[in-house]
C-alpha positions in Angstrom: 50.6 23.0 9.4 49.9 22.7 13.1 46.8 24.5 14.4 47.4 26.7 17.5 44.8 26.5 20.3 44.1 30.2 21.3 43.6 29.0 24.8 47.3 27.9 25.0 48.6 31.3 25.9 51.0 33.0 28.4 50.5 36.3 30.3 53.4 38.5 30.9 53.4 41.8 32.9 56.1 44.4 32.8 56.2 48.2 33.4 52.4 48.5 33.7 51.8 46.6 30.6 50.1 43.2 30.3 50.6 41.1 27.2 48.7 37.8 26.4 50.7 35.8 23.8 50.6 32.3 22.3 53.6 30.6 20.5 52.9 32.7 17.3 51.7 36.2 18.2 50.6 38.8 20.7 46.9 38.1 21.2 46.1 41.1 23.3 47.7 43.8 25.5 46.9 46.5 28.0 48.5 49.5 29.6 47.2 50.6 32.9 48.0 53.1 35.7 48.8 52.5 39.4 45.3 53.6 40.2 43.8 50.9 37.9 42.8 53.1 35.0 43.0 51.4 31.6 45.2 53.7 29.4 45.0 51.3 26.4 43.6 47.9 25.6 43.8 46.1 22.3 42.8 42.5 21.3 43.7 41.2 17.8 40.6 41.0 15.6 40.7 37.2 15.2 40.9 36.8 19.1 37.9 39.1 20.0 34.9 37.8 21.8 37.0 35.0 23.3 37.4 36.6 26.8 41.0 38.0 26.4 39.9 41.6 27.1 38.2 40.5 30.3 41.3 38.6 31.3 43.3 41.7 30.9 41.0 43.8 33.0 40.8 41.1 35.7 44.7 41.0 35.8 44.8 44.9 36.2 42.3 44.4 39.1 44.4 41.6 40.7 47.6 43.8 40.4 46.2 47.2 41.4 43.3 46.1 43.6 40.8 48.0 41.6 39.7 48.9 38.1 39.4 52.5 37.3 38.1 54.2 34.2 39.2 53.8 30.5 41.2 56.7 29.3 39.8 58.8 26.4 39.4 58.3 23.5 37.5 55.2 23.7 36.5 53.5 20.4 33.0 52.5 19.7 34.0 48.8 20.2 35.7 49.8 23.4 32.6 51.5 24.6 30.6 48.4 24.0 33.3 46.4 25.7 33.3 48.5 28.9 29.5 48.6 29.0 29.3 44.9 28.8 31.9 44.6 31.7 29.9 47.0 33.8 26.7 45.1 32.9 27.9 41.7 33.7 30.2 42.4 36.6 
């Protein structure tokens, strides 16, 4: 069995959704609005804490020119993620 490097991925953007994929699976995805609000963001558990969530938010910022607020409800993990983004940005 050949191991897949999680850093060998592609990013696709279509209809206000961003997908990060490798050859085997969707690693993460994000829905956003034109004003930069994050409507939904998800990273597969085995790929968390590897920077994919940040990459999604950075791509939203690149596309819209800003990053708005996350839409409710925000999970406890999502709250920690957005707090860390704010702290280290």
